[in-house]
C-alpha positions as CSV (number, residue, x, y, z in Angstrom):
1,X,10.6,-14.7,-25.7
2,X,7.2,-14.4,-23.9
3,X,7.2,-18.1,-23.1
4,X,10.8,-17.9,-21.7
5,X,9.7,-15.1,-19.4
6,X,6.6,-17.0,-18.2
7,X,8.8,-20.1,-17.7
8,X,11.1,-18.0,-15.6
9,X,8.2,-16.6,-13.6
10,X,6.9,-20.1,-12.9
11,X,10.4,-21.2,-11.8
12,X,10.7,-18.4,-9.4
13,X,7.2,-19.1,-8.0
14,X,8.2,-22.7,-7.5
15,X,11.5,-22.0,-5.8
16,X,9.8,-19.4,-3.5
17,X,7.1,-22.0,-2.6
18,X,9.5,-24.8,-1.7
19,X,12.0,-22.6,0.1
20,X,9.9,-20.0,1.9
21,X,11.2,-20.9,5.4
22,X,14.8,-20.7,4.3
23,X,14.2,-17.4,2.5
24,X,12.6,-16.0,5.6
25,X,15.7,-17.0,7.7
26,X,17.9,-15.3,5.1
27,X,15.7,-12.1,5.5
28,X,14.6,-12.4,1.9
29,X,10.9,-11.5,1.6
30,X,8.6,-12.2,-1.3
31,X,8.7,-8.6,-2.6
32,X,12.5,-8.6,-2.5
33,X,12.7,-11.9,-4.5
34,X,10.1,-10.9,-7.2
35,X,11.3,-7.3,-7.6
36,X,14.8,-8.7,-8.1
37,X,13.4,-11.2,-10.6
38,X,11.7,-8.3,-12.5
39,X,14.9,-6.3,-12.6
40,X,16.7,-9.3,-13.9
41,X,14.0,-9.9,-16.6
42,X,14.7,-6.3,-17.8
43,X,17.9,-7.5,-19.4
44,X,16.0,-9.9,-21.6
45,X,12.8,-8.0,-22.4
46,X,12.8,-6.0,-25.7
47,X,12.8,-2.2,-25.3
48,X,9.4,-1.8,-26.9
49,X,7.9,-4.1,-24.3
50,X,9.6,-2.1,-21.5
51,X,8.1,1.1,-23.0
52,X,4.7,-0.5,-22.9
53,X,5.1,-1.3,-19.2
54,X,6.0,2.3,-18.6
55,X,2.5,3.3,-19.7
56,X,0.6,3.9,-16.5
57,X,-2.8,3.4,-18.2
58,X,-2.1,-0.4,-18.5
59,X,-0.9,-1.3,-15.0
60,X,-2.9,1.2,-13.0
61,X,-6.3,-0.5,-12.9
62,X,-4.8,-3.9,-12.0
63,X,-2.7,-2.5,-9.2
64,X,-5.6,-0.6,-7.8
65,X,-7.8,-3.7,-7.7
66,X,-5.1,-5.8,-6.0
67,X,-4.5,-3.1,-3.4
68,X,-8.2,-2.9,-2.7
69,X,-8.4,-6.7,-2.1
70,X,-5.3,-6.5,0.1
71,X,-6.8,-3.7,2.2
72,X,-10.1,-5.5,2.6
73,X,-8.4,-8.7,3.7
74,X,-6.2,-6.9,6.2
75,X,-9.1,-5.0,7.6
76,X,-11.2,-8.1,8.0
77,X,-8.5,-9.6,10.1
78,X,-8.3,-6.6,12.4
79,X,-9.3,-7.3,16.0
80,X,-11.6,-4.4,16.7
81,X,-11.8,-5.2,20.4
82,X,-8.0,-4.5,20.6
83,X,-8.4,-1.5,18.4
84,X,-11.1,-0.1,20.8
85,X,-8.6,-0.3,23.7
86,X,-5.7,1.2,21.8
87,X,-7.2,3.5,19.2
88,X,-5.0,6.4,20.3
89,X,-2.0,4.9,18.4
90,X,-3.4,4.7,14.9
91,X,-5.3,8.0,15.5
92,X,-2.0,9.8,16.4
93,X,-0.3,8.2,13.4
94,X,-3.0,9.3,11.0
95,X,-4.0,12.7,12.3
96,X,-0.6,14.0,13.4
97,X,2.1,11.7,12.0
98,X,0.8,11.6,8.4
99,X,0.4,15.4,7.9
100,X,3.8,16.1,9.5
101,X,5.4,13.4,7.4
102,X,4.0,15.0,4.2
103,X,5.3,18.4,5.4
104,X,8.7,17.0,6.3
105,X,9.0,15.1,3.0
106,X,8.1,18.3,1.1
107,X,10.8,20.3,2.8
108,X,13.5,17.7,2.1
109,X,12.3,17.3,-1.5
110,X,12.4,21.1,-2.1
111,X,15.8,21.3,-0.5
112,X,17.4,18.4,-2.4
113,X,15.7,18.4,-5.8
114,X,15.1,21.1,-8.4
115,X,11.3,21.1,-7.8
116,X,8.9,23.8,-6.9
117,X,7.0,23.6,-3.6
118,X,4.0,22.1,-5.4
119,X,6.1,19.4,-7.0
120,X,7.9,18.7,-3.7
121,X,4.6,18.3,-1.9
122,X,3.3,16.0,-4.6
123,X,6.4,13.8,-4.2
124,X,5.9,13.8,-0.4
125,X,2.3,12.7,-0.7
126,X,3.4,9.8,-3.0
127,X,5.9,8.4,-0.5
128,X,3.9,9.0,2.7
129,X,1.4,6.0,2.5
130,X,2.6,2.8,4.1
131,X,2.1,-0.8,3.1
132,X,1.8,-3.3,5.9
133,X,2.1,-6.2,3.5
134,X,5.8,-5.4,3.2
135,X,6.3,-6.2,6.9
136,X,3.8,-9.1,7.1
137,X,6.4,-11.2,8.9
138,X,6.4,-8.7,11.8
139,X,2.5,-8.5,11.8
140,X,2.3,-12.3,12.0
141,X,4.6,-12.7,15.0
142,X,2.5,-13.5,18.0
143,X,5.1,-12.3,20.5
144,X,4.9,-8.8,19.2
145,X,2.5,-6.7,21.2
146,X,-0.9,-6.9,19.4
147,X,-1.6,-3.1,19.8
148,X,1.6,-2.4,17.8
149,X,0.6,-4.8,15.0
150,X,-3.0,-3.4,14.9
151,X,-1.7,0.2,14.9
152,X,0.6,-0.5,11.9
153,X,-2.2,-2.4,10.1
154,X,-4.9,0.2,10.6
155,X,-2.5,3.1,9.7
156,X,-1.6,1.3,6.5
157,X,-5.2,0.6,5.6
158,X,-6.3,4.2,5.9
159,X,-3.4,6.5,5.1
160,X,-3.3,5.7,1.4
161,X,-7.1,6.5,1.1
162,X,-6.5,9.7,3.0
163,X,-3.7,10.7,0.7
164,X,-5.7,10.1,-2.5
165,X,-7.8,13.3,-2.4
166,X,-4.7,15.3,-1.5
167,X,-2.7,13.8,-4.4
168,X,-5.5,14.4,-6.9
169,X,-5.9,18.0,-5.7
170,X,-2.2,18.7,-6.0
171,X,-2.0,17.0,-9.4
172,X,-4.9,19.0,-10.7
173,X,-3.4,22.3,-9.4
174,X,0.0,21.4,-10.9
175,X,-1.4,20.6,-14.3
176,X,-3.8,23.6,-14.5
177,X,-1.3,26.1,-13.0
178,X,-4.1,27.4,-10.7
179,X,-3.7,28.6,-7.2
180,X,-4.3,26.1,-4.5
181,X,-7.5,26.6,-2.5
182,X,-7.9,25.1,1.0
183,X,-11.7,25.1,0.5
184,X,-11.4,23.0,-2.7
185,X,-9.1,20.6,-1.0
186,X,-11.4,20.3,2.0
187,X,-14.5,19.7,-0.2
188,X,-12.6,17.0,-2.2
189,X,-11.4,15.3,0.9
190,X,-14.7,15.1,2.8
191,X,-16.6,14.2,-0.4
192,X,-14.4,11.2,-1.1
193,X,-14.4,10.2,2.6
194,X,-18.2,10.6,2.8
195,X,-18.9,8.6,-0.4
196,X,-16.5,5.9,0.8
197,X,-18.3,5.5,4.1
198,X,-21.8,5.4,2.5
199,X,-20.9,2.8,-0.1
200,X,-19.0,0.7,2.4
201,X,-22.0,0.6,4.8
202,X,-24.5,-0.2,2.0
203,X,-22.4,-2.9,0.3
204,X,-21.5,-4.6,3.6
205,X,-25.1,-4.7,4.8
206,X,-26.4,-6.1,1.6
207,X,-23.6,-8.6,1.2
208,X,-24.0,-9.9,4.8
209,X,-27.8,-10.2,4.4
210,X,-27.4,-12.1,1.1
211,X,-24.7,-14.4,2.4
212,X,-26.8,-15.3,5.5
213,X,-29.9,-15.8,3.3
214,X,-27.9,-18.0,0.8
215,X,-26.5,-20.2,3.6
216,X,-30.0,-20.5,5.2
217,X,-31.5,-21.8,2.0
218,X,-28.5,-24.0,1.3
219,X,-27.3,-22.1,-1.7
220,X,-23.9,-21.2,-0.3
221,X,-21.1,-23.6,-1.4
222,X,-17.8,-23.3,0.4
223,X,-16.0,-24.4,-2.8
224,X,-16.8,-20.9,-4.2
225,X,-15.2,-19.2,-1.3
226,X,-11.9,-18.1,-2.9
227,X,-13.8,-15.6,-5.0
228,X,-16.4,-14.3,-2.4
229,X,-14.4,-11.7,-0.5
230,X,-12.4,-10.9,-3.7
231,X,-15.8,-10.1,-5.4
232,X,-16.9,-7.9,-2.5
233,X,-13.6,-6.0,-2.4
234,X,-13.8,-5.4,-6.1
235,X,-17.5,-4.3,-5.9
236,X,-17.0,-1.8,-3.1
237,X,-13.9,-0.4,-4.6
238,X,-15.2,0.0,-8.1
239,X,-18.6,1.4,-7.0
240,X,-16.9,4.0,-4.7
241,X,-14.6,5.0,-7.5
242,X,-17.5,5.3,-9.9
243,X,-19.2,7.7,-7.5
244,X,-16.0,9.7,-7.2
245,X,-15.2,8.5,-3.7
246,X,-12.0,7.0,-2.2
247,X,-12.2,3.3,-3.2
248,X,-9.3,2.4,-0.9
249,X,-10.9,3.8,2.2
250,X,-14.2,2.1,1.2
251,X,-12.4,-1.3,0.8
252,X,-10.7,-1.0,4.2
253,X,-13.9,0.2,6.0
254,X,-15.9,-2.7,4.4
255,X,-13.3,-5.1,5.7
256,X,-13.6,-3.6,9.2
257,X,-17.4,-3.9,9.1
258,X,-17.2,-7.5,8.0
259,X,-14.8,-8.2,11.0
260,X,-17.4,-6.7,13.3
261,X,-20.7,-7.9,11.9
262,X,-20.0,-11.2,10.0
263,X,-19.4,-13.9,12.6
264,X,-19.9,-17.0,10.6
265,X,-17.3,-19.8,11.3
266,X,-16.4,-19.9,7.6
267,X,-15.1,-16.3,7.7
268,X,-11.5,-17.4,8.5
269,X,-11.5,-19.7,5.5
270,X,-12.9,-17.0,3.2
271,X,-10.2,-14.6,4.4
272,X,-7.4,-17.1,3.8
273,X,-8.6,-17.9,0.3
274,X,-8.9,-14.2,-0.7
275,X,-5.5,-13.6,0.8
276,X,-3.9,-16.3,-1.3
277,X,-5.4,-14.8,-4.5
278,X,-4.2,-11.3,-3.5
279,X,-0.8,-12.5,-2.5
280,X,-0.3,-14.2,-5.9
281,X,-1.5,-11.1,-7.8
282,X,0.8,-8.9,-5.6
283,X,3.8,-11.1,-6.5
284,X,3.1,-10.6,-10.2
285,X,2.8,-6.8,-9.7
286,X,6.1,-6.7,-7.9
287,X,7.7,-8.5,-10.9
288,X,6.2,-5.9,-13.2
289,X,7.4,-3.1,-10.9
290,X,10.9,-4.6,-11.1
291,X,10.7,-4.5,-14.9
292,X,9.5,-0.9,-14.7
293,X,12.3,0.0,-12.4
294,X,14.8,-1.5,-14.7
295,X,13.5,0.6,-17.5
296,X,13.8,3.7,-15.4
297,X,17.3,2.8,-14.1
298,X,18.6,2.1,-17.6
299,X,18.5,5.9,-18.3
300,X,21.1,6.5,-15.5
301,X,21.1,7.1,-11.8
302,X,19.9,10.4,-10.4
303,X,22.1,11.1,-7.3
304,X,19.8,13.8,-5.9
305,X,16.7,11.5,-6.2
306,X,18.7,8.6,-4.6
307,X,19.7,10.8,-1.6
308,X,16.1,11.8,-1.1
309,X,15.0,8.2,-1.3
310,X,17.5,7.2,1.4
311,X,16.2,10.1,3.7
312,X,12.6,9.1,2.9
313,X,13.2,5.6,4.2
314,X,15.4,6.4,7.3
315,X,14.5,9.9,8.4
316,X,11.4,11.5,6.8
317,X,8.9,9.2,8.5
318,X,10.8,8.4,11.7
319,X,11.0,12.0,13.0
320,X,7.2,12.9,12.6
321,X,6.1,9.5,14.1
322,X,8.4,9.9,17.1
323,X,7.1,13.4,17.6
324,X,3.4,12.3,17.4
325,X,3.9,9.6,19.9
326,X,5.3,11.9,22.6
327,X,3.3,11.4,25.9
328,X,1.7,8.2,24.5
329,X,1.6,5.1,26.7
330,X,4.4,3.4,24.7
331,X,8.0,2.5,25.5
332,X,10.8,4.1,23.6
333,X,11.5,0.9,21.6
334,X,7.8,0.5,20.7
335,X,7.8,4.1,19.4
336,X,10.9,3.4,17.4
337,X,9.3,0.3,15.9
338,X,6.2,2.1,14.9
339,X,8.3,4.9,13.4
340,X,10.5,2.4,11.5
341,X,7.7,0.2,10.0
342,X,6.4,2.6,7.4
343,X,7.3,0.7,4.2
344,X,6.4,2.2,0.8
345,X,4.4,-0.3,-1.3
346,X,1.4,-0.7,-3.6
347,X,-0.2,2.6,-2.6
348,X,2.9,4.5,-3.7
349,X,3.1,2.4,-6.9
350,X,-0.5,3.5,-7.6
351,X,0.4,7.1,-7.3
352,X,3.4,6.7,-9.5
353,X,1.3,5.1,-12.2
354,X,-1.3,7.9,-11.9
355,X,1.6,10.3,-12.5
356,X,2.8,8.3,-15.5
357,X,-0.6,8.8,-17.2
358,X,0.1,12.6,-17.4
359,X,2.8,14.2,-19.5
360,X,4.7,16.9,-17.7
361,X,8.5,17.7,-17.7
362,X,8.9,17.8,-13.9
363,X,7.0,14.6,-13.3
364,X,10.0,12.5,-14.5
365,X,12.1,13.6,-11.5
366,X,9.2,13.0,-9.1
367,X,8.7,9.5,-10.6
368,X,12.4,8.7,-10.3
369,X,12.6,9.8,-6.7
370,X,9.4,7.8,-5.8
371,X,10.6,4.6,-7.6
372,X,14.0,4.8,-5.8
373,X,12.2,5.2,-2.5
374,X,9.9,2.2,-3.1
375,X,12.8,0.0,-4.2
376,X,14.9,1.0,-1.1
377,X,12.0,0.5,1.2
378,X,11.2,-3.0,-0.2
379,X,14.8,-4.1,0.5
380,X,15.6,-2.3,3.8
381,X,12.2,-2.9,5.5
382,X,12.1,-6.4,4.2
383,X,15.5,-7.3,5.6
384,X,14.8,-5.7,8.9
385,X,11.4,-7.3,9.6
386,X,12.7,-10.4,11.3
387,X,15.5,-8.9,13.4
388,X,13.1,-6.2,14.8
389,X,10.4,-8.7,15.6
390,X,12.9,-10.9,17.4
391,X,13.7,-8.0,19.8
392,X,10.2,-8.5,21.4
393,X,10.9,-12.1,22.4
């Protein structure tokens, strides 16, 4: 059975590779294709294998590492000169839009689902981070204003890291049944952020010095480039996590620093190679997520969780973002675009897997609602990417 599944995965990869343009024209993105393949696989995979996949301890480290590589690569492509001129947009999205989105999501979750306020807020935090990779077609369109693309990219790179300490704090309070303390949350937040900044600075500095020295002494071979940035992303993420910081923020900051201070002509090649590796790993993860979703859906459909998921995709982010962009130097359609492109992706999957490592009765409903939201977002945002980008032509 295992070899049949692997053969199927290879076939889908082959079909995707030779028909990528046709799939794009049909509004079928890679996550849509591979999640669908994963769901289809669920009909043929034994139940004990599905239960194994439902164990968050197995998938969590892999998904975390892949997300760190994606964040590093995205950040290293960021044009900081553009970001300097239009920093207000990502700043508004992160400092105003993100907290209001969490608040709005908590209100809707408490209203629609039989969850306490703490559980509703935990669910809101899970579905608040965005994944720019799910709207990569939009970000790669050159006719789309670059400040919009950079705003979406930077927001996506930082909001998951900002949500991690909030998630861990709420999870700890939920499990221990203790009262929430704003002081504890603040300490956790700034500790993770501070450690991430320090590790990112140190690792970036040492890596650039060593790379320049290796090239000067003719030790640097371009044939090893596919693993260079992957290794740096893995190093900075793992070190930061080991020191109890936010590895996702560290990976993104490290990428930004490389964009600013590493100006070697080979940088673009290194980035493309690391992106190819991350893209391949991401496709496999979406296949596994499809399998995991099938396992969850096989127990029946929760209508309340589905209604929440629909609202999470089409309402819960849009209202706060439109609010935070009031009096900004953007046109109405640009605001609507920024509000719309908040797809839920790998960061939300990481939070779901973290939740699956803990046994609690109310977590089942939270996981269901989060998985429904991610699935809907993959399909709805994926299908809408090309039509929205064409409006800017």
